[in-house]
C-alpha positions as CSV (number, residue, x, y, z in Angstrom):
1,X,0.0,0.0,0.0
2,X,1.1,3.5,-0.7
3,X,1.4,5.8,2.4
4,X,1.3,9.6,2.4
5,X,3.9,10.4,5.1
6,X,4.7,13.8,6.6
7,X,7.6,14.0,9.1
8,X,7.7,17.1,11.3
9,X,11.1,18.2,12.4
10,X,11.4,21.4,14.5
11,X,15.1,21.8,14.1
12,X,17.3,23.7,11.7
13,X,18.0,21.3,8.8
14,X,20.8,23.5,7.5
15,X,22.6,23.4,10.9
16,X,21.7,20.5,13.1
17,X,23.8,17.4,12.4
18,X,21.4,15.3,14.6
19,X,18.7,15.6,11.9
20,X,20.8,13.8,9.3
21,X,19.8,10.2,10.4
22,X,16.1,11.0,10.1
23,X,16.6,12.4,6.6
24,X,18.2,9.0,5.7
25,X,15.2,7.2,7.2
26,X,12.9,9.4,5.1
27,X,14.8,8.5,2.0
28,X,14.3,4.8,2.7
29,X,10.6,5.3,3.3
30,X,10.5,7.0,-0.1
31,X,12.5,4.2,-1.7
32,X,9.8,1.8,-0.5
33,X,7.3,3.6,-2.7
34,X,5.7,6.0,-0.2
35,X,5.0,9.6,-0.9
36,X,7.2,11.4,1.7
37,X,7.3,15.0,2.7
38,X,9.6,16.6,5.3
39,X,8.4,19.7,7.1
40,X,11.3,21.3,8.8
41,X,12.8,24.6,9.8
42,X,15.9,26.4,8.5
43,X,18.0,29.3,9.8
44,X,19.9,30.5,6.7
45,X,19.7,28.2,3.7
46,X,17.0,26.0,2.2
47,X,19.2,23.1,1.4
48,X,18.3,20.3,-1.0
49,X,18.2,16.7,0.3
50,X,16.7,14.7,-2.6
51,X,13.3,14.9,-0.7
52,X,10.2,16.9,-0.9
53,X,10.8,19.5,1.8
54,X,8.5,22.3,3.0
55,X,10.5,24.8,5.0
56,X,9.6,27.1,7.9
57,X,11.9,29.9,8.8
58,X,13.4,29.3,12.3
59,X,13.0,31.7,15.2
60,X,15.9,31.9,17.7
61,X,13.6,32.2,20.8
62,X,13.2,28.8,22.5
63,X,9.5,28.7,23.5
64,X,8.3,31.1,20.7
65,X,10.2,29.0,18.1
66,X,8.2,25.9,19.1
67,X,4.9,27.6,19.0
68,X,5.8,29.2,15.6
69,X,6.8,25.9,14.1
70,X,3.7,24.1,15.4
71,X,1.3,26.8,14.0
72,X,3.0,27.0,10.6
73,X,3.4,23.2,10.2
74,X,-0.3,22.8,11.1
75,X,-1.2,25.2,8.2
76,X,1.1,23.3,5.8
77,X,-0.4,20.0,6.9
78,X,-4.0,21.1,6.5
79,X,-3.3,22.3,2.9
80,X,-1.2,19.2,2.0
81,X,-2.9,16.2,3.4
82,X,-4.6,14.1,0.7
83,X,-8.1,13.1,1.9
84,X,-8.6,10.7,-1.0
85,X,-6.0,8.3,0.3
86,X,-6.8,5.9,3.1
87,X,-3.6,6.2,5.0
88,X,-2.1,9.6,5.8
89,X,0.7,9.4,8.5
90,X,2.1,12.3,10.4
91,X,5.4,11.5,12.2
92,X,6.0,13.7,15.2
93,X,8.4,14.0,18.2
94,X,8.3,15.8,21.5
95,X,8.6,19.2,19.8
96,X,6.1,18.8,17.0
97,X,3.3,16.6,18.5
98,X,1.0,19.6,19.1
99,X,0.7,20.2,15.4
100,X,0.0,16.6,14.7
101,X,-2.7,16.4,17.4
102,X,-4.4,19.6,16.1
103,X,-4.6,18.3,12.5
104,X,-5.7,14.9,13.7
105,X,-8.6,16.5,15.7
106,X,-9.6,18.8,12.9
107,X,-9.8,16.1,10.2
108,X,-11.7,13.8,12.5
109,X,-14.3,16.5,13.5
110,X,-14.8,18.3,10.2
111,X,-13.8,15.9,7.4
112,X,-14.7,12.6,9.1
113,X,-11.2,11.4,8.1
114,X,-8.7,9.5,10.3
115,X,-5.2,10.8,10.3
116,X,-2.6,8.4,11.8
117,X,-0.3,10.0,14.2
118,X,3.0,8.3,14.8
119,X,5.1,9.4,17.8
120,X,8.9,8.8,17.3
121,X,11.3,9.4,20.1
122,X,15.0,9.7,19.2
123,X,16.4,11.0,22.5
124,X,15.6,11.7,26.2
125,X,16.4,14.7,28.4
126,X,20.0,14.4,29.5
127,X,19.9,17.5,31.7
128,X,18.7,16.0,35.0
129,X,19.8,18.8,37.3
130,X,19.4,22.6,37.5
131,X,16.6,24.9,36.5
132,X,17.0,24.4,32.8
133,X,16.7,20.7,33.1
134,X,13.6,20.9,35.2
135,X,11.9,23.4,32.9
136,X,12.7,21.2,29.8
137,X,11.1,18.2,31.6
138,X,8.0,20.0,32.7
139,X,7.5,22.1,29.6
140,X,8.6,19.7,26.8
141,X,9.0,16.1,27.8
142,X,6.3,15.2,30.2
143,X,3.4,16.8,28.3
144,X,4.5,15.3,25.0
145,X,5.0,11.8,26.4
146,X,1.6,11.9,28.1
147,X,-0.3,13.2,25.1
148,X,1.4,10.7,22.8
149,X,0.4,7.8,25.2
150,X,-3.3,8.6,24.9
151,X,-3.7,10.2,21.4
152,X,-1.0,8.8,19.1
153,X,-1.8,5.7,17.0
154,X,1.7,4.2,16.9
155,X,5.1,4.5,18.5
156,X,8.8,4.0,17.8
157,X,12.0,4.5,19.8
158,X,15.6,4.7,18.9
159,X,16.5,2.0,21.5
160,X,15.0,-0.5,23.9
161,X,16.4,1.6,26.8
162,X,14.3,4.6,25.8
163,X,11.3,2.4,25.3
164,X,11.7,1.1,28.9
165,X,12.0,4.7,30.2
166,X,8.9,5.9,28.5
167,X,7.1,2.6,29.6
168,X,4.0,2.6,27.3
169,X,2.3,-0.4,28.8
170,X,-0.2,-2.2,26.7
171,X,0.8,-0.2,23.6
172,X,2.2,-1.5,20.4
173,X,5.7,-0.1,20.0
174,X,8.8,-0.8,18.0
175,X,12.5,-0.1,17.9
176,X,13.3,2.0,14.9
177,X,17.1,2.8,15.0
178,X,18.4,5.8,13.1
179,X,19.6,5.3,9.6
180,X,22.9,6.4,8.1
181,X,24.3,6.9,4.6
182,X,27.0,4.3,4.4
183,X,28.4,6.0,1.3
184,X,29.4,8.9,3.4
185,X,30.2,7.1,6.7
186,X,32.4,4.0,6.8
187,X,33.8,2.2,9.9
188,X,37.5,2.3,10.3
189,X,38.8,-0.4,12.7
190,X,42.5,0.2,12.1
191,X,44.7,1.7,14.8
192,X,46.5,4.7,13.5
193,X,49.3,6.6,15.3
194,X,48.8,10.3,15.5
195,X,51.8,12.5,14.8
196,X,52.7,15.1,17.3
197,X,51.4,18.4,15.8
198,X,53.4,20.4,18.3
199,X,56.7,19.5,16.6
200,X,58.2,22.3,14.6
201,X,60.5,21.9,11.6
C-alpha cells in the first residue's frame, strides 16, 4: 500500500547534524514507494536533500520558536494532506506533537477522516539537574509523552532503553534505529598513530 507520510522536524535542517539520520530514514521510506514530505525549519539556507521539503523559517527564541513551528506546520499539513488516500501518516516527536494532534482532531471532527499520528522518540532529556533541566522536563518532555500515550496511533523508539524509560504499557511499540548513509560514513577499525602536531620543523 502507498502511504502519504509527513515528518515534522522542529530543528534547523541546515545546521543540526542530529537531523541527518532522520533524513536518511525518510529517503528509505521514499524508496519503499511511499509519498514522503519533510516539514522542517531552517536558519539561513533551504538546502536540497533529494526529498520533498516544506520549509519554515526558524526563530531563535526557544519557546516562541516551538509555537511558531507548530502553528505553521499545522497550516502546511492542512493544505497538503490528501483526503482521498486511506492512509495519511504524520510522524512527530516531543517538539512537533501539538501540530499533529491539532490536525488529527480537525480532520476527525470536520472531514470525518482519520489521520494516523506516529510518535517517534530519538532522544531523552539528559539535563537532569538545574533549573534548565527541570523546565525542559516539565514544559517539553512530560506533556509530549503523556499526550502521545493517549492520542497517538503508533510509537517508535531509537533504542529499547528509551522504550523502557517511557514505559508505554499495553501499547504496540517498536524499535526504529536511526539510519545512516554508508556511502558517506564508513567504519574504520584500524589503529593509527597520530603524529605530534606540536613538533616544529
